[in-house]
PyMOL Python script that loads the backbone (N, CA, C, O; Angstrom):
from pymol import cmd

cmd.read_pdbstr("""\
ATOM      1  N   UNK A   1      -3.991 -17.182   7.694  1.00  0.00           N
ATOM      2  CA  UNK A   1      -2.689 -16.868   7.370  1.00  0.00           C
ATOM      3  C   UNK A   1      -2.073 -15.960   8.686  1.00  0.00           C
ATOM      4  O   UNK A   1      -2.665 -15.037   9.245  1.00  0.00           O
ATOM      5  N   UNK A   2      -1.001 -16.376   8.947  1.00  0.00           N
ATOM      6  CA  UNK A   2      -0.102 -15.648  10.325  1.00  0.00           C
ATOM      7  C   UNK A   2       0.374 -14.232   9.616  1.00  0.00           C
ATOM      8  O   UNK A   2       0.546 -13.961   8.428  1.00  0.00           O
ATOM      9  N   UNK A   3       0.488 -13.606  10.560  1.00  0.00           N
ATOM     10  CA  UNK A   3       1.254 -12.434  10.134  1.00  0.00           C
ATOM     11  C   UNK A   3       2.378 -12.408  10.417  1.00  0.00           C
ATOM     12  O   UNK A   3       2.881 -11.303  10.617  1.00  0.00           O
ATOM     13  N   UNK A   4       3.092 -13.454  10.524  1.00  0.00           N
ATOM     14  CA  UNK A   4       4.737 -14.024  10.658  1.00  0.00           C
ATOM     15  C   UNK A   4       4.838 -14.038   8.883  1.00  0.00           C
ATOM     16  O   UNK A   4       5.813 -13.559   8.305  1.00  0.00           O
ATOM     17  N   UNK A   5       3.333 -14.844   7.939  1.00  0.00           N
ATOM     18  CA  UNK A   5       3.664 -15.127   6.686  1.00  0.00           C
ATOM     19  C   UNK A   5       3.361 -13.952   6.516  1.00  0.00           C
ATOM     20  O   UNK A   5       4.376 -13.530   5.962  1.00  0.00           O
ATOM     21  N   UNK A   6       2.761 -13.216   6.589  1.00  0.00           N
ATOM     22  CA  UNK A   6       2.254 -11.911   5.175  1.00  0.00           C
ATOM     23  C   UNK A   6       3.562 -11.485   5.622  1.00  0.00           C
ATOM     24  O   UNK A   6       4.245 -11.282   4.617  1.00  0.00           O
ATOM     25  N   UNK A   7       4.362 -11.208   6.912  1.00  0.00           N
ATOM     26  CA  UNK A   7       5.380  -9.824   6.485  1.00  0.00           C
ATOM     27  C   UNK A   7       6.877 -11.170   5.616  1.00  0.00           C
ATOM     28  O   UNK A   7       7.832 -10.759   4.956  1.00  0.00           O
ATOM     29  N   UNK A   8       6.717 -12.016   5.791  1.00  0.00           N
ATOM     30  CA  UNK A   8       7.481 -13.222   5.126  1.00  0.00           C
ATOM     31  C   UNK A   8       7.730 -13.107   3.478  1.00  0.00           C
ATOM     32  O   UNK A   8       8.693 -13.009   2.718  1.00  0.00           O
ATOM     33  N   UNK A   9       6.297 -13.175   3.393  1.00  0.00           N
ATOM     34  CA  UNK A   9       5.899 -13.481   2.089  1.00  0.00           C
ATOM     35  C   UNK A   9       5.435 -12.159   1.394  1.00  0.00           C
ATOM     36  O   UNK A   9       5.230 -12.065   0.183  1.00  0.00           O
ATOM     37  N   UNK A  10       5.264 -10.941   2.493  1.00  0.00           N
ATOM     38  CA  UNK A  10       5.256  -9.829   1.136  1.00  0.00           C
ATOM     39  C   UNK A  10       3.895  -9.513   0.837  1.00  0.00           C
ATOM     40  O   UNK A  10       3.721  -8.515   0.138  1.00  0.00           O
ATOM     41  N   UNK A  11       2.798 -10.216   1.257  1.00  0.00           N
ATOM     42  CA  UNK A  11       1.167 -10.798   0.778  1.00  0.00           C
ATOM     43  C   UNK A  11       0.435  -9.807   1.500  1.00  0.00           C
ATOM     44  O   UNK A  11       0.506  -9.859   2.728  1.00  0.00           O
ATOM     45  N   UNK A  12      -0.218  -8.963   0.997  1.00  0.00           N
ATOM     46  CA  UNK A  12      -1.209  -8.224   1.843  1.00  0.00           C
ATOM     47  C   UNK A  12      -2.753  -9.509   2.399  1.00  0.00           C
ATOM     48  O   UNK A  12      -3.308 -10.394   1.748  1.00  0.00           O
ATOM     49  N   UNK A  13      -2.890  -9.209   3.280  1.00  0.00           N
ATOM     50  CA  UNK A  13      -4.203  -9.813   3.639  1.00  0.00           C
ATOM     51  C   UNK A  13      -5.600  -9.155   3.583  1.00  0.00           C
ATOM     52  O   UNK A  13      -5.620  -8.024   4.067  1.00  0.00           O
ATOM     53  N   UNK A  14      -6.896  -9.667   3.045  1.00  0.00           N
ATOM     54  CA  UNK A  14      -7.926  -8.926   2.803  1.00  0.00           C
ATOM     55  C   UNK A  14      -8.726  -9.269   3.554  1.00  0.00           C
ATOM     56  O   UNK A  14      -9.163 -10.407   3.381  1.00  0.00           O
ATOM     57  N   UNK A  15      -9.265  -8.464   4.696  1.00  0.00           N
ATOM     58  CA  UNK A  15     -10.577  -8.579   5.978  1.00  0.00           C
ATOM     59  C   UNK A  15     -11.630  -8.446   5.350  1.00  0.00           C
ATOM     60  O   UNK A  15     -11.742  -7.546   4.518  1.00  0.00           O
ATOM     61  N   UNK A  16     -12.368  -9.088   5.544  1.00  0.00           N
ATOM     62  CA  UNK A  16     -13.884  -8.555   5.290  1.00  0.00           C
ATOM     63  C   UNK A  16     -14.530  -9.125   6.837  1.00  0.00           C
ATOM     64  O   UNK A  16     -14.401 -10.265   7.283  1.00  0.00           O
ATOM     65  N   UNK A  17     -15.267  -7.945   7.500  1.00  0.00           N
ATOM     66  CA  UNK A  17     -16.155  -8.118   8.796  1.00  0.00           C
ATOM     67  C   UNK A  17     -17.297  -8.235   8.685  1.00  0.00           C
ATOM     68  O   UNK A  17     -17.761  -8.111   7.551  1.00  0.00           O
ATOM     69  N   UNK A  18     -18.091  -8.485   9.678  1.00  0.00           N
ATOM     70  CA  UNK A  18     -19.687  -8.694   9.320  1.00  0.00           C
ATOM     71  C   UNK A  18     -20.504  -8.014   8.772  1.00  0.00           C
ATOM     72  O   UNK A  18     -21.566  -8.366   8.258  1.00  0.00           O
ATOM     73  N   UNK A  19     -20.018  -6.932   8.860  1.00  0.00           N
ATOM     74  CA  UNK A  19     -20.910  -5.835   8.083  1.00  0.00           C
ATOM     75  C   UNK A  19     -20.275  -5.709   6.880  1.00  0.00           C
ATOM     76  O   UNK A  19     -21.018  -4.997   6.204  1.00  0.00           O
ATOM     77  N   UNK A  20     -19.222  -6.034   6.175  1.00  0.00           N
ATOM     78  CA  UNK A  20     -19.217  -5.971   4.799  1.00  0.00           C
ATOM     79  C   UNK A  20     -18.627  -5.368   4.512  1.00  0.00           C
ATOM     80  O   UNK A  20     -18.704  -5.069   3.320  1.00  0.00           O
ATOM     81  N   UNK A  21     -17.451  -4.631   5.448  1.00  0.00           N
ATOM     82  CA  UNK A  21     -16.663  -3.472   5.245  1.00  0.00           C
ATOM     83  C   UNK A  21     -15.674  -4.196   5.632  1.00  0.00           C
ATOM     84  O   UNK A  21     -15.495  -4.982   6.563  1.00  0.00           O
ATOM     85  N   UNK A  22     -14.700  -3.585   4.269  1.00  0.00           N
ATOM     86  CA  UNK A  22     -13.136  -4.294   4.444  1.00  0.00           C
ATOM     87  C   UNK A  22     -11.754  -3.820   4.679  1.00  0.00           C
ATOM     88  O   UNK A  22     -11.533  -2.618   4.532  1.00  0.00           O
ATOM     89  N   UNK A  23     -10.896  -4.536   4.990  1.00  0.00           N
ATOM     90  CA  UNK A  23      -9.500  -3.859   5.405  1.00  0.00           C
ATOM     91  C   UNK A  23      -9.077  -4.616   4.953  1.00  0.00           C
ATOM     92  O   UNK A  23      -9.473  -5.768   4.775  1.00  0.00           O
ATOM     93  N   UNK A  24      -7.545  -3.762   4.476  1.00  0.00           N
ATOM     94  CA  UNK A  24      -6.429  -4.801   4.356  1.00  0.00           C
ATOM     95  C   UNK A  24      -5.265  -4.809   5.382  1.00  0.00           C
ATOM     96  O   UNK A  24      -5.063  -3.823   6.091  1.00  0.00           O
ATOM     97  N   UNK A  25      -4.488  -5.944   5.459  1.00  0.00           N
ATOM     98  CA  UNK A  25      -3.408  -5.932   6.704  1.00  0.00           C
ATOM     99  C   UNK A  25      -2.105  -6.273   5.643  1.00  0.00           C
ATOM    100  O   UNK A  25      -2.006  -7.297   4.966  1.00  0.00           O
ATOM    101  N   UNK A  26      -1.064  -5.053   5.687  1.00  0.00           N
ATOM    102  CA  UNK A  26       0.047  -5.463   5.264  1.00  0.00           C
ATOM    103  C   UNK A  26       1.642  -5.039   6.141  1.00  0.00           C
ATOM    104  O   UNK A  26       1.857  -4.108   6.917  1.00  0.00           O
ATOM    105  N   UNK A  27       2.232  -5.728   5.828  1.00  0.00           N
ATOM    106  CA  UNK A  27       3.604  -5.117   6.978  1.00  0.00           C
ATOM    107  C   UNK A  27       4.166  -3.998   6.733  1.00  0.00           C
ATOM    108  O   UNK A  27       4.503  -3.674   5.594  1.00  0.00           O
ATOM    109  N   UNK A  28       4.340  -3.266   7.769  1.00  0.00           N
ATOM    110  CA  UNK A  28       4.634  -2.180   7.759  1.00  0.00           C
ATOM    111  C   UNK A  28       6.164  -1.528   6.886  1.00  0.00           C
ATOM    112  O   UNK A  28       6.319  -0.330   6.650  1.00  0.00           O
ATOM    113  N   UNK A  29       6.955  -2.382   6.591  1.00  0.00           N
ATOM    114  CA  UNK A  29       7.917  -2.462   5.279  1.00  0.00           C
ATOM    115  C   UNK A  29       7.075  -2.336   4.027  1.00  0.00           C
ATOM    116  O   UNK A  29       7.356  -1.443   3.228  1.00  0.00           O
ATOM    117  N   UNK A  30       6.157  -3.082   3.812  1.00  0.00           N
ATOM    118  CA  UNK A  30       5.372  -3.224   2.311  1.00  0.00           C
ATOM    119  C   UNK A  30       4.699  -1.827   2.034  1.00  0.00           C
ATOM    120  O   UNK A  30       4.595  -1.153   1.009  1.00  0.00           O
ATOM    121  N   UNK A  31       4.098  -1.567   3.896  1.00  0.00           N
ATOM    122  CA  UNK A  31       3.119   0.056   3.617  1.00  0.00           C
ATOM    123  C   UNK A  31       4.274   1.142   3.369  1.00  0.00           C
ATOM    124  O   UNK A  31       3.858   1.966   2.555  1.00  0.00           O
ATOM    125  N   UNK A  32       5.662   1.443   3.817  1.00  0.00           N
ATOM    126  CA  UNK A  32       6.698   2.389   3.856  1.00  0.00           C
ATOM    127  C   UNK A  32       6.778   2.287   2.425  1.00  0.00           C
ATOM    128  O   UNK A  32       6.303   2.995   1.537  1.00  0.00           O
ATOM    129  N   UNK A  33       7.469   1.270   2.400  1.00  0.00           N
ATOM    130  CA  UNK A  33       7.385   0.953   0.185  1.00  0.00           C
ATOM    131  C   UNK A  33       6.203   1.838  -0.402  1.00  0.00           C
ATOM    132  O   UNK A  33       6.336   2.979  -0.845  1.00  0.00           O
ATOM    133  N   UNK A  34       5.151   1.189  -0.335  1.00  0.00           N
ATOM    134  CA  UNK A  34       4.034   1.764  -0.712  1.00  0.00           C
ATOM    135  C   UNK A  34       3.732   3.420  -1.058  1.00  0.00           C
ATOM    136  O   UNK A  34       3.656   3.994  -2.144  1.00  0.00           O
ATOM    137  N   UNK A  35       3.622   3.823   0.044  1.00  0.00           N
ATOM    138  CA  UNK A  35       3.925   5.186   0.763  1.00  0.00           C
ATOM    139  C   UNK A  35       4.990   5.814   0.150  1.00  0.00           C
ATOM    140  O   UNK A  35       4.653   6.964  -0.128  1.00  0.00           O
ATOM    141  N   UNK A  36       5.866   5.631  -0.109  1.00  0.00           N
ATOM    142  CA  UNK A  36       7.416   6.095  -0.617  1.00  0.00           C
ATOM    143  C   UNK A  36       7.130   6.032  -1.817  1.00  0.00           C
ATOM    144  O   UNK A  36       7.617   6.904  -2.537  1.00  0.00           O
ATOM    145  N   UNK A  37       6.187   4.916  -2.480  1.00  0.00           N
ATOM    146  CA  UNK A  37       6.293   5.250  -4.210  1.00  0.00           C
ATOM    147  C   UNK A  37       5.282   6.220  -4.856  1.00  0.00           C
ATOM    148  O   UNK A  37       5.246   6.848  -5.914  1.00  0.00           O
ATOM    149  N   UNK A  38       4.447   6.080  -3.744  1.00  0.00           N
ATOM    150  CA  UNK A  38       2.947   7.319  -3.810  1.00  0.00           C
ATOM    151  C   UNK A  38       3.868   8.442  -3.693  1.00  0.00           C
ATOM    152  O   UNK A  38       3.935   9.092  -4.737  1.00  0.00           O
ATOM    153  N   UNK A  39       4.468   8.793  -2.911  1.00  0.00           N
ATOM    154  CA  UNK A  39       4.631  10.322  -2.669  1.00  0.00           C
ATOM    155  C   UNK A  39       5.561  10.501  -3.982  1.00  0.00           C
ATOM    156  O   UNK A  39       5.222  11.421  -4.727  1.00  0.00           O
ATOM    157  N   UNK A  40       6.846   9.634  -4.410  1.00  0.00           N
ATOM    158  CA  UNK A  40       7.923   9.786  -5.080  1.00  0.00           C
ATOM    159  C   UNK A  40       7.356   9.781  -6.588  1.00  0.00           C
ATOM    160  O   UNK A  40       7.952  10.244  -7.561  1.00  0.00           O
ATOM    161  N   UNK A  41       5.718   8.990  -6.596  1.00  0.00           N
ATOM    162  CA  UNK A  41       5.424   9.094  -8.109  1.00  0.00           C
ATOM    163  C   UNK A  41       4.481  10.857  -8.366  1.00  0.00           C
ATOM    164  O   UNK A  41       4.382  11.599  -9.343  1.00  0.00           O
ATOM    165  N   UNK A  42       4.044  10.916  -7.196  1.00  0.00           N
ATOM    166  CA  UNK A  42       3.371  12.251  -7.171  1.00  0.00           C
ATOM    167  C   UNK A  42       4.188  13.552  -6.913  1.00  0.00           C
ATOM    168  O   UNK A  42       3.601  14.631  -6.825  1.00  0.00           O
ATOM    169  N   UNK A  43       5.182  13.480  -6.822  1.00  0.00           N
ATOM    170  CA  UNK A  43       6.163  14.747  -7.150  1.00  0.00           C
ATOM    171  C   UNK A  43       6.791  15.056  -8.329  1.00  0.00           C
ATOM    172  O   UNK A  43       6.999  16.141  -8.871  1.00  0.00           O
ATOM    173  N   UNK A  44       7.239  13.185  -8.846  1.00  0.00           N
ATOM    174  CA  UNK A  44       7.682  13.810 -10.367  1.00  0.00           C
ATOM    175  C   UNK A  44       7.368  14.511 -11.218  1.00  0.00           C
ATOM    176  O   UNK A  44       6.223  14.554 -11.668  1.00  0.00           O
ATOM    177  N   UNK A  45       8.199  15.114 -11.561  1.00  0.00           N
ATOM    178  CA  UNK A  45       8.593  16.357 -12.553  1.00  0.00           C
ATOM    179  C   UNK A  45       7.710  15.721 -14.100  1.00  0.00           C
ATOM    180  O   UNK A  45       7.356  16.697 -14.763  1.00  0.00           O
ATOM    181  N   UNK A  46       7.403  14.706 -14.613  1.00  0.00           N
ATOM    182  CA  UNK A  46       6.791  14.034 -15.738  1.00  0.00           C
ATOM    183  C   UNK A  46       5.070  13.712 -15.175  1.00  0.00           C
ATOM    184  O   UNK A  46       4.218  13.075 -15.794  1.00  0.00           O
ATOM    185  N   UNK A  47       4.922  14.407 -13.762  1.00  0.00           N
ATOM    186  CA  UNK A  47       3.555  13.821 -13.646  1.00  0.00           C
ATOM    187  C   UNK A  47       2.728  15.561 -14.026  1.00  0.00           C
ATOM    188  O   UNK A  47       1.651  15.927 -14.497  1.00  0.00           O
ATOM    189  N   UNK A  48       3.776  16.125 -13.579  1.00  0.00           N
ATOM    190  CA  UNK A  48       2.896  17.952 -13.200  1.00  0.00           C
ATOM    191  C   UNK A  48       3.131  18.334 -15.289  1.00  0.00           C
ATOM    192  O   UNK A  48       3.850  17.911 -16.194  1.00  0.00           O
ATOM    193  N   UNK A  49       2.098  19.274 -15.141  1.00  0.00           N
ATOM    194  CA  UNK A  49       1.793  19.512 -16.170  1.00  0.00           C
ATOM    195  C   UNK A  49       2.405  21.162 -16.474  1.00  0.00           C
ATOM    196  O   UNK A  49       2.414  21.985 -15.559  1.00  0.00           O
ATOM    197  N   UNK A  50       2.863  21.475 -17.760  1.00  0.00           N
ATOM    198  CA  UNK A  50       3.700  22.531 -18.070  1.00  0.00           C
ATOM    199  C   UNK A  50       3.105  23.519 -18.154  1.00  0.00           C
ATOM    200  O   UNK A  50       2.564  23.464 -19.259  1.00  0.00           O
ATOM    201  N   UNK A  51       2.761  24.718 -17.528  1.00  0.00           N
ATOM    202  CA  UNK A  51       1.912  26.004 -18.014  1.00  0.00           C
ATOM    203  C   UNK A  51       2.320  26.735 -19.441  1.00  0.00           C
ATOM    204  O   UNK A  51       3.343  26.986 -20.078  1.00  0.00           O
ATOM    205  N   UNK A  52       1.018  26.906 -19.543  1.00  0.00           N
ATOM    206  CA  UNK A  52       0.777  27.449 -21.393  1.00  0.00           C
ATOM    207  C   UNK A  52       1.411  28.556 -22.020  1.00  0.00           C
ATOM    208  O   UNK A  52       1.183  28.808 -23.203  1.00  0.00           O
TER     209      UNK A  52
END
""", "prot")
cmd.dss("prot")
cmd.show_as("cartoon", "prot")
cmd.util.cbc("prot")
cmd.orient("prot")
């Protein structure tokens, strides 16, 4: 799979190296979108417990 296809299709690529460790290649746009989602979700008032 080419880097261009990863970017165009918005599909991550899981890579396993010889020692068995894994990493994932994603486009910068997808990474920024996922990071923003986590930040927004984390800060959501719906996720905060109200004091007793």
